[in-house]
N, C-alpha and C positions, 0 to 999 in steps of 0.2 A: 277508322283513323280520322277521317274528315270530321266525324261527329265529335271526336276528342278535341281536335283543333278548334272547332267552332265553340266548344264548351270553354276551352282555355281563353280564347279571344273574348268571349262574352264576359268571363270573370275579370280579365284585365280591363276591359272597357268599363265594367261596373266599378272596379276599384279606382280607376282614374276619375270616374264621375264623383265618387265619394271624396277622393282627395281634393278635387276642385271645389266641391261644396264646402268642405272643412276650411280650405284655404280662403275661400271667399268670405266665409263666416268670420274667420279670425281677422281678415283684412278689414272687414266692416267694423268689427269690434275695436281693432287698433285705431282706425280712423276716429271712432267715437271717443276713445280715450284721449287721442291727440287733441280733439276739439275741447274736451273737458279740461285737459291740462292747460291748453291755451287760454280758455276762459278763466280758470283759476289764477294763472299767472298774471293775466290782464287785470283781474279784479284786485289782486294783491298790489300790483304796481300802481294802479289808480288810487288805492287806499293809502299807500305810502306817500304818494305825491300830494294827495289831499291833506293828509296829516301834516306834512311839511309846510305846505302853503298856509294852512290854518294856523300853525305855530308861528310862522313868520308874521302873519296878520295880527295875531294876539300880542306878540312881543314887540313888534317894530312899527306898526301902523296904528297910531292913536285915533285916527278918524277925527270926528268933530270934537271941539272943546266941550268939556262938561262943566256945568255950574254945580259944583259939589254940594254947596249949601242947599240949593234948590232941589237937587236930586236926592240927597240923603237927609239933610237937616243940619242945624248949626253946630251940634256937638258930636264928638266922637269919643268913645271910651276904648282905651287900649290897655289890656292887662299885660303884666310883665314888661313894663315899658320904661324902666329906669335905665336900661342899657340894651345893647344888642339889637336884634331885629325889631323888638317892640318899640324901643326908643326911635329907631330910624324910620319905622312905619308911621309913628306919631308925628315925627318931623315932616315927613312927606305930606301927610294930611293937613298939617298946619300951613305948609307952603301953599296949599290949595284953598286956604281961607277958613278951614274948620277950626273951631275951638276944641281943645282936647282935654280929657281927663286921664291922667296917668295913674295907673294902679300897680303898686309893687310893695315889697316889704321893707326896702331899705330907704328910709326917709332922707338920708344925706344925699344919696344918688338921685332921688326924686327931685329934691330941691335944685340940684345942679342941672338936671334935665329940664325942669320948668324954666329956670333962668335962661338957659341957652335957646330954647324954643321961643320964648317971649321976645328975646333980643333979636333973633333972626327973622321971625315970622310975623310979629306984631298981631298976635291973636291972644285970646284969653286961655290961660293954662291953669288947671287945678290938679291937685293930686290927692290920692287916698292911700294911706299906709295900710296894707292888708297882706297878711300871710295866708295864702290859699291852702297851705298844709296844716293850718291851725286845727286842733282837735275839736273845738267848738264850732262846727260848720254852720249851725243854725244862726248863732249870734254873728258870725262873720258876714254872712250874706244879708242879714237884717240890717247891719250897720252900713254896708255898702249901698243897699237900697235906699236908706234914709238920706244918705249924702248925695245921691243922684236924683232924688225925687223932684227937685226944683228945675231940672234941666230937660230940654227937648233933645233927647239922644237920637241921633239919626244913624249912627254907625257903631257897631261893636266889633272889635278885633280881638278875638280870643287867642292871644299869643303866649301867655304864661305857660311854662312847661318845666318839667324836671327830667333830668337824664341820670343814668348811673354815673358814679364817679369816673368810671372807665368801663369798657365792655367786659362782661364776665358772665359766668353761668349762674343760674337762679339761686342755688344754695349758698353762693358767696355774696349775695346781695342781702343787706340787712332788712329785717321786718319793717323798721322805720322808713327806710328808703322806698320799699314797696308801697307802704301806705301813702307816702308823698306822691309817688307816681300816680296812684289811683285818685287821690283827692285833688291834685293839681291838674294833671293831664286830662282826666275825665271829668271830675267834679266841677272844676272852674268853668269850663266851656259850657257844660250842660246847664248849670245853675245861673250863670250870667245871662245866657241866652233866654232861659225860662223867665228871668227877671225883666229883661228889656224888650223881648219880642212882642208882648201885647200892645205896647204903644206904637211900635213900628207897623203892626198889622192894622191898628186902628187908624193911623194916618195914611196907610196904603203907600208907604215909601220907606226907604231905609236900606240897611245892609247888615249882614252878619258874616264875618270871616273867621275861619278857624285855620290855625297853622298846624298842619300834620307833619309828616316826615317821609323822606325817601325810603327809610327803613321799613315803612309800613306797606310798601308795594308788594313785597313777598316776605315769607317767614324769615326772620333774621336772627340766627343763633347768637347768643351772648349779648343780645339786646332785646330779649324775648318780651319782657313785661313792657318796656318802653315802646317797642314797635307795635305791640298789641294795643296799648292805650292810644297810640296815634292812628291805628287802623279804626278804632272806635270813632274818632273824630270824622274820618272819611265817611263812614256809614251814617253817622249822626247828621251831618250837614246835608248829605244827599237825601236822606229821609225827610228832613225838614223842607228841603227845596221842593219835594213832590207834594208834601202835605199843604204847603202854603204857596203853591205855584201860581195861584191867581190873586195873591195878596198885594202884589206890587213891591214886595221886599226882595232884595237881591241876596243870594246866598253863594258863598264861594269857599272852596277848600284849596288851600295852598299846600304844595308838597315839595318843600325844599330838600335838596340833598346837602352834602356837607357845606356849611357856611362858617367862616372864621368868627366865632363868638366865644364868650366865656364857657359855654357848654362844651366846646371842643378843645378847651384849654389844656386838657390832659395830654394832648399830643402836639408836638412841635410841627409835625407834618401838616396837621389839620389847621394849625394856627397861621401858617404861611399862605397868604392869599395868592390866588392865581385865577385864570379864566374859569376853571372848574370849581374853585373854592373862593367865592367872592367874600368880601367883608359885608357886614350887616347893612351898611349904607348903600352899597351897590345893589345888593339883593332887594332891599326895600324900594329903592328907586325904580327898579324894574317891576317888582310885584304889584305895586299900587296901580300901575297903568293897566293891569289886566282886570281890575275889578269892574264888573258889569259886562265884560267881554268874554269871560270864560268861567264856567261854574266850577271847574276843577283844572288846575294847572300847577306847574312847579313855580311859576312866577318869574322864572329866569331861564332864558333860552338854552344855555349850555346844560342846565339841569334837565330840561325837557329831552335833550338827546340822551342823557343818562336814564331818564324814565323809560324811554322807548326800549333801550337795551335791557333794563331790568325786567320789563314785561315780556320781552321776547325770549330771554334765556329760560331753559327748563328750571323748575324749582330746585332740583338736586344740585344743579350747577351754581345757582344763586346761593344756596345754603352752604355749599362747600367753599365757595369763594369768600362769603361773608365770614365764615368761621376762621379761615386763614388770615383774613385782614384783621379781624377783631382780636385774634391771638397776638398778632404783631403789635396792635395798638395797646393791648393790655401790658405786654412786656415793656413797651416804651414808657407807658405811664408808671409802672412799678419801678422802672429804672430811674426815672426822673424823680419820683418820690424818695427813693433811696439816696440819690445824690443830694437832694435838698436836706434830708435828714442828717446826712454826714456833715454837710456844710454847716447846718445849724448847730450840731454837736461840737464841731471844731471851733465855731464862733464862741460858744459858751465856755469851752475850755480855755480859749485865748483870753476871754474877758476875765475868767477866774484867775488865770496866771498873771495878767496885768495888774489885777487888784493886789 
């Protein structure tokens, strides 16, 4: 009997030993996971604080004053600059003493923009009438190149862009519109940069800016081709920045979210300015200050907050939300078109009746 008890006691003792070992092992593992979790949380917190402080620095602290002519050169070329962000950006550069060449397809608007900038900024302003969606692309860029050949261009702002008439699925977008998106959004920035970059590299100073879009930060349904072309600009400018990192040339990609311009005119909601939806003048005034201080930025602090959110949310959630929003914007655009059409028809009937 004593032998049996001894055997049982030994078994219990052994089992307790095993339990203690397992418990100690899991306790040690739990402590390691706790340390790892604390390290991860600390790293994330520090990263968020750094991003916030850096964004505040970029957007709100200009630092030393820049001599723009000395840093970049006497002339700036801005595409798509008869109105909207392009015009406002050109205006800001002119305020800093740069002569500007405005390039757009509407000569009447270009003349008006030229007169206003010359009046307010006392710089030289020239313009080139050019339709970047023109089928004869070779002749288009050859003509622009000849007209710019006598100028020391120090800064190129690739702003010109085409958007859908309103958000929609691919097969509802015309072939003509798709070609415009490719020629204008991709072709213009690529070929204008290819044209002017050699002189910038030769002089070892200057700058190239491209205007991308917040829709390019993740896949955006019902703006698929537009957002894809804007994503191209992001890749394009970052690739150039690396290729010519020792050239002395500054490269920047701007990623604005919704800005109240003609491009968003299909929606009344997007045409009403607010803190989150600035007008072109407010956006450009903020964006131009970030040149040389950030290679990639929204250019506008509230949009930077939107950028952080867009990059933080899962892709499925971004796409689901984008689709819901764009469905709503399309319905609004079609409703407004319908009302305009009815109003126009009523007006014609009234005129006919009066006659």
